[in-house]
C-alpha positions in Angstrom: 4.3 33.3 12.2 3.8 29.3 13.6 5.5 26.6 12.1 2.0 25.5 9.9 2.1 29.0 8.6 5.6 28.7 7.4 5.2 25.1 6.0 1.9 26.5 3.9 4.1 29.3 2.6 7.0 27.0 2.0 5.0 24.6 0.0 3.0 27.6 -2.2 6.2 29.7 -3.1 6.7 29.1 -7.1 9.6 27.4 -8.6 10.9 25.8 -11.8 9.2 22.6 -12.5 11.9 20.7 -14.8 12.9 18.7 -12.0 9.6 17.4 -12.0 10.3 16.3 -15.9 13.5 14.7 -15.3 11.8 12.6 -12.1 9.1 11.5 -14.7 11.7 10.1 -17.5 13.6 8.4 -14.8 10.7 6.9 -13.0 9.1 5.9 -15.9 12.0 4.4 -17.2 12.5 2.1 -14.5 8.9 1.3 -14.4 9.1 0.2 -18.6 12.3 -1.8 -17.5 10.2 -3.5 -14.6 7.4 -4.4 -16.5 9.7 -6.0 -19.5 10.7 -8.4 -16.8 7.5 -9.1 -15.6 6.8 -10.3 -19.1 9.6 -11.9 -19.3 9.5 -14.2 -16.6 6.2 -14.9 -17.3 4.5 -13.1 -13.9 0.9 -14.4 -14.7 1.6 -18.2 -15.1 3.8 -18.5 -12.0 2.5 -16.4 -9.9 -1.6 -16.7 -10.8 -1.8 -19.5 -12.9 0.1 -22.6 -11.6 -0.6 -22.1 -7.6 -3.7 -23.7 -6.5 -4.0 -21.7 -3.6 -3.5 -17.6 -3.4 -2.5 -15.8 -0.4 -5.2 -13.2 -0.4 -5.8 -9.8 1.0 -8.9 -9.4 0.3 -11.8 -12.4 -0.7 -13.4 -10.4 -3.2 -10.1 -9.3 -5.5 -9.7 -12.7 -7.4 -7.2 -13.3 -10.5 -8.9 -12.7 -14.1 -8.2 -15.0 -16.5 -4.8 -15.3 -17.9 -5.2 -13.7 -21.1 -6.7 -10.5 -19.4 -3.8 -10.3 -16.9 -1.4 -10.4 -19.8 -3.0 -7.8 -21.6 -3.1 -5.7 -18.1 0.9 -6.1 -18.2 1.2 -4.9 -21.6 -0.9 -2.2 -21.3 1.2 -1.1 -17.9 4.1 -1.1 -20.3 2.0 1.3 -22.6 1.4 3.5 -19.7 5.3 3.4 -19.0 6.2 4.8 -22.5 3.0 7.4 -22.4 4.8 8.7 -19.0 8.3 8.7 -19.9 6.8 11.1 -23.2 4.6 13.0 -21.5 1.5 12.1 -23.6 -1.8 11.2 -22.0 0.3 11.9 -18.6 -2.7 11.7 -15.8 -4.5 8.9 -17.4 -1.4 6.8 -18.1 -0.5 7.4 -14.5 -3.4 6.4 -12.6 -4.3 3.7 -15.0 -0.4 2.2 -14.3 -1.0 2.7 -10.4 -4.4 1.2 -10.2 -3.5 -2.1 -12.8 -0.3 -2.2 -10.5 -2.2 -2.5 -7.3 -4.6 -5.2 -8.5 -1.8 -7.3 -9.1 -0.2 -6.5 -5.9 -3.4 -7.5 -4.0 -3.7 -10.6 -5.8 -1.3 -12.1 -4.0 0.9 -11.5 -0.8 3.6 -13.6 -2.3 4.5 -10.8 -4.9 4.8 -8.0 -2.0 7.9 -6.0 -1.6 8.4 -2.7 -0.3 9.5 -1.6 -3.2 6.8 -2.5 -5.5 4.3 -0.7 -2.8 6.3 2.4 -3.4 6.1 2.5 -7.5 2.5 2.1 -7.0 2.3 5.4 -4.5 5.0 7.4 -7.0 2.8 6.7 -10.0 -0.4 7.6 -8.1 1.1 11.0 -6.9 3.0 11.9 -9.9 -0.3 11.7 -11.8 -1.3 14.9 -9.3 1.5 17.1 -10.7 2.2 18.8 -13.8 5.7 16.6 -14.4 4.4 16.3 -17.9 4.8 20.3 -18.7 8.2 19.8 -18.3 10.6 17.9 -21.0 7.9 16.1 -22.5 7.1 15.3 -25.9 3.7 17.6 -26.3 6.5 20.6 -25.2 7.8 20.0 -28.8 4.1 20.5 -30.3 3.6 23.7 -28.8 4.1 27.1 -29.7 7.3 28.5 -28.7 7.5 29.4 -25.2 7.3 33.0 -24.1 6.6 32.1 -20.5 8.7 30.7 -17.6 6.6 27.7 -16.2 6.3 27.5 -12.5 4.7 24.9 -10.1 4.3 24.8 -6.7 6.8 23.7 -4.2 4.2 21.2 -3.3 4.3 19.3 -6.3 8.0 18.3 -5.7 7.8 18.2 -1.8 5.2 15.0 -1.9 7.5 13.1 -4.1 10.3 13.9 -2.0 8.2 13.0 1.1 7.8 9.1 -0.1 11.5 9.0 -0.3 11.8 10.3 3.2 9.2 8.3 4.4 11.1 5.4 3.4 14.2 6.0 4.9 12.9 7.6 8.3 10.3 4.8 8.9 13.0 2.4 8.1 15.4 3.9 10.4 12.4 3.7 12.9 11.3 0.3 12.8 15.2 -0.4 14.0 14.5 1.0 16.9 14.2 -2.0 19.1 16.5 -4.8 21.7 16.6 -7.4 18.6 18.3 -4.4 16.1 20.1 -2.3 18.9 21.2 -4.7 21.6 21.4 -8.0 19.9 22.2 -6.9 16.6 19.9 -9.0 15.0 19.1 -9.5 11.9 21.9 -8.1 10.7 25.1 -10.4 12.8 22.7 -13.3 11.2 22.7 -12.2 7.6 26.6 -11.5 8.0 26.9 -15.0 9.0 25.4 -16.3 6.1 26.7 -14.3 3.4 28.9 -16.4 1.1 32.5 -16.6 1.6 32.8 -16.3 -1.9 30.1 -13.0 -2.3 32.0 -9.6 -3.7 32.0 -7.9 -0.2 32.5 -11.0 1.9 36.2 -9.8 2.6 34.7 -6.4 4.2 31.5 -7.7 5.8 33.2 -10.5 7.9 35.2 -7.9 9.7 34.5 -8.1 13.2 33.5 -4.4 13.5 30.8 -4.7 11.1 27.9 -6.0 12.7 28.1 -2.8 15.1 29.0 -0.2 12.1 25.8 -1.8 9.8 23.6 -1.4 13.1 24.3 1.9 14.3 25.7 3.5 11.1 22.2 2.2 9.6 20.1 3.8 11.6 21.4 7.0 11.6 21.9 7.1 7.9 18.4 6.0 7.5 16.9 8.7 10.2 19.2 11.4 8.9 19.9 11.1 4.9 15.7 12.7 4.0 17.0 16.0 6.4 20.6 15.8 4.5 18.8 16.0 1.3 16.4 18.4 2.1 19.1 21.0 3.4 20.7 22.3 0.8 24.4 22.4 2.4 24.6 19.1 3.2 22.5 17.5 -0.1 25.7 17.5 -2.2 27.9 15.6 0.5 25.1 13.1 1.4 25.4 11.2 -2.3 28.9 9.6 -1.3 26.8 7.7 1.8 23.7 7.1 -0.2 25.5 5.7 -3.1 27.6 3.5 -0.8 24.6 2.6 1.1 22.3 1.1 -1.9 25.0 -0.1 -3.8 26.5 -2.6 -1.1 22.5 -3.4 -0.4 22.2 -4.4 -4.3 25.4 -6.8 -3.7 24.0 -7.7 -0.3 20.7 -8.9 -1.0 19.0 -10.9 -4.0 15.3 -9.9 -3.7 15.5 -6.2 -3.5 15.4 -5.5 -7.8 16.0 -2.2 -8.9 14.9 -1.1 -6.0 18.8 0.7 -5.1 19.1 2.1 -8.4 15.7 3.6 -8.9 16.4 4.9 -5.1 20.0 6.3 -6.4 18.7 8.0 -9.3 15.3 9.5 -8.1 17.6 10.9 -5.8 17.8 13.9 -8.2 14.2 15.1 -7.1 16.0 16.9 -3.9 18.1 19.2 -5.9 16.8 22.4 -7.7 16.9 23.0 -11.3 20.5 25.3 -11.0 22.2 22.1 -9.2 21.9 19.5 -11.7 23.9 20.1 -14.8 21.2 18.5 -17.1 18.9 21.3 -16.1 21.3 24.1 -15.6 20.8 25.6 -19.0 17.0 25.3 -19.1 17.3 27.6 -15.9 19.3 30.1 -17.6 16.9 30.9 -19.8 14.5 33.8 -19.1 11.2 34.9 -20.2 9.3 38.3 -19.9 6.3 36.2 -18.6 5.9 33.4 -15.9 3.0 30.8 -15.8 2.3 29.5 -12.9 0.7 25.9 -13.3 -2.1 25.7 -10.5 -3.9 22.3 -9.6 -7.5 22.0 -8.7 -8.8 22.4 -5.0 -10.1 18.9 -4.9 -6.6 17.2 -6.3 -4.9 19.0 -3.1 -7.6 17.9 -0.8 -7.3 14.2 -2.1 -3.8 14.5 -1.3 -3.7 15.9 1.8 -6.1 13.0 3.0 -3.8 10.5 1.4 -0.8 11.7 2.9 -2.2 11.9 6.3 -2.6 8.1 6.0 0.6 7.5 4.9 2.2 9.1 7.7 0.0 7.1 10.4 -0.9 4.0 9.1 2.7 2.6 9.3 2.4 2.6 13.3 -0.7 0.5 13.2 1.4 -2.5 14.6 2.2 -0.3 18.0 -1.7 -0.9 18.7 -1.9 -4.5 18.1 -1.7 -7.3 20.8 0.7 -9.7 18.6 4.4 -8.9 17.7 4.8 -7.3 15.0 8.0 -9.0 13.7 7.3 -12.6 15.0 3.9 -12.8 13.6 4.4 -10.6 10.7 0.8 -9.0 11.7 0.8 -5.2 9.9 4.4 -5.6 9.1 3.4 -4.8 5.5 3.0 -1.0 4.6 5.0 -0.1 7.3 8.4 0.5 5.5 10.2 -2.3 7.9 12.8 -3.5 5.3 15.2 -6.1 6.6 13.8 -5.6 10.3 13.9 -9.2 10.7 15.7 -12.7 9.3 14.1 -15.9 9.0 15.2 -19.8 7.7 12.3 -22.1 6.9 14.0 -25.6 8.2 10.6 -27.6 8.5 7.3 -27.0 6.6 4.7 -29.5 7.0 0.7 -29.3 6.1 -1.4 -32.5 7.1 -5.3 -32.6 6.2 -7.2 -35.0 7.9 -10.5 -36.6 6.8 -12.6 -35.8 9.9 -15.4 -38.3 10.2 -12.4 -41.2 9.3 -9.7 -39.7 10.8 -7.5 -40.4 8.0 -4.4 -38.0 8.0 -2.5 -37.5 4.9 0.8 -35.4 4.3 0.3 -32.6 2.1 3.3 -32.0 -0.5 2.7 -28.3 -0.4 5.2 -27.3 -3.5 2.4 -28.6 -5.7 -0.2 -26.0 -4.6 2.0 -22.8 -4.0 5.0 -21.4 -5.5 8.4 -20.1 -3.9 7.6 -16.9 -3.1 4.7 -18.1 -1.2 6.1 -20.3 0.5 8.6 -17.9 1.8 5.8 -15.7 3.0 4.0 -18.7 4.7 7.4 -19.0 6.6 7.3 -15.4 7.6 3.6 -14.4 7.9 1.2 -16.5 10.5 -1.6 -15.3 8.6 -0.5 -16.6 5.4 -0.4 -20.0 7.1 -4.4 -20.0 8.4 -5.2 -18.9 4.0 -2.8 -22.1 3.0 -5.0 -24.4 5.4 -8.1 -22.9 4.3 -7.0 -23.5 0.8 -6.2 -27.0 1.4 -9.8 -27.4 3.1 -11.4 -26.1 0.2 -9.3 -28.2 -1.9 -10.0 -31.4 0.3 -13.8 -30.8 0.3 -13.4 -30.5 -4.0 -12.0 -34.4 -3.3 -14.8 -35.5 -1.5 -13.7 -34.8 2.0 -16.5 -34.2 4.4 -15.0 -32.3 7.2 -11.0 -31.6 6.3 -8.8 -30.7 9.1 -5.6 -29.2 8.3 -2.8 -29.1 10.7 0.9 -27.6 10.2 4.0 -27.6 11.7 6.1 -24.7 10.4 10.0 -24.4 12.1 12.1 -21.3 11.2 15.2 -20.1 12.9 14.2 -16.3 13.9 17.3 -13.7 13.8 19.7 -16.3 13.9 18.1 -18.7 16.9 17.3 -22.5 16.9 14.3 -23.3 14.7 10.8 -23.1 16.4 7.6 -23.2 15.6 5.5 -20.2 14.0 2.2 -21.9 14.9 0.4 -24.4 17.3 0.7 -27.7 15.0 -1.9 -29.2 17.3 -4.3 -26.2 16.4 -6.6 -27.0 13.1 -6.5 -23.8 11.2 -8.6 -24.1 8.6 -11.7 -22.9 10.7 -9.6 -19.9 12.2 -10.4 -16.3 11.6 -7.8 -14.2 11.8 -8.3 -11.1 13.6 -5.3 -8.6 14.1 -7.0 -6.8 16.9 -7.2 -9.9 18.9 -4.2 -12.0 20.6 -3.6 -15.1 18.5 -3.6 -17.8 20.9 -2.8 -20.3 18.4 0.7 -18.2 17.5 3.6 -20.0 19.3 5.7 -17.3 21.5 8.7 -15.6 20.7 11.8 -17.9 20.2 14.1 -16.8 23.3 17.7 -15.5 23.0 20.2 -18.3 22.8 
């Protein structure tokens, strides 16, 4: 039997699905918390109403009126409640994932790897039978007379998403910056506050090497250690240390460490989890295997193939990913580089008159967008196009936009990311071509 046959046999095995129900409850609760947070911070106003320029992925995806966007957030919150309860489960998953994706694609400023992961998990969860376990509808049904079973692939496909996050995050670290220069870890430790909760530990001299090589080994190994039953339990301690320390070190990762710790339950079998062990002991004479349509399986095969291949696109593009951020998103390249913006000056010039006017960029974009502009050269062009559009609305015949954006990349001296002499508003960013208007990667000190 070859490996593909063994894989098909493994994925087709019938196993108890209570872990799916537990995962559904944990995931739904975290997503409900996230939606409440979005409502409390007034995400709609701050991200889509106040900014005069949007950093779009696609020109045809525009923000709807603020009232509609607010209604969407409350709809997403309602969907999370339905997911937790297992009521109207599949529609709730797909509506939640679709609306979340819409918000996600409105502006690059709200991108974060873990938000992308949440969307993917909600989408995939909708293809499983997670609502048949530990759900409210179970209380309405007649007494159970058969043990419900699912094919192993329903659990494996969720495990695979977490494995991709870890493993691809490790692959992104296999580069000279990480392995030889200890960057960006070294710089992150240097700028970590002396009064921070981990300062005494992080400031020890051996920490950069430990974090660099320990982090790399952890990312690459942890999926396989969790999949292997003999090492699964022993992996929990380093996993908890990894995520708790990340939570205390970084202020931009929100609930990500906590949901990664909690949802590790998806790697455990029913009889390994005390909360589910008693359910596994209840045996009935009959077994009911929950099947999925063949069309759903085909969709998931195409989807997983895309998820496995798409993150590698940066290897085939002519521009350095870490410097330009072209192909950095949707590739699980977490904390693979650091930047400090030291200068961000946009200038708009009236073509016919030659009159130049400095731009207070803070009046046009928000803090999250400013951070993106300092990282992503394509976002610089988006801002330039937005300023040119606003200039034409103010009566300029041919507005020309230039930018001087300097960043300290991986602790190196500040350098321009784009050529200040190049007019940016008429540039078309083609990731398949060398971006001649982007400045070279700064040399090591």
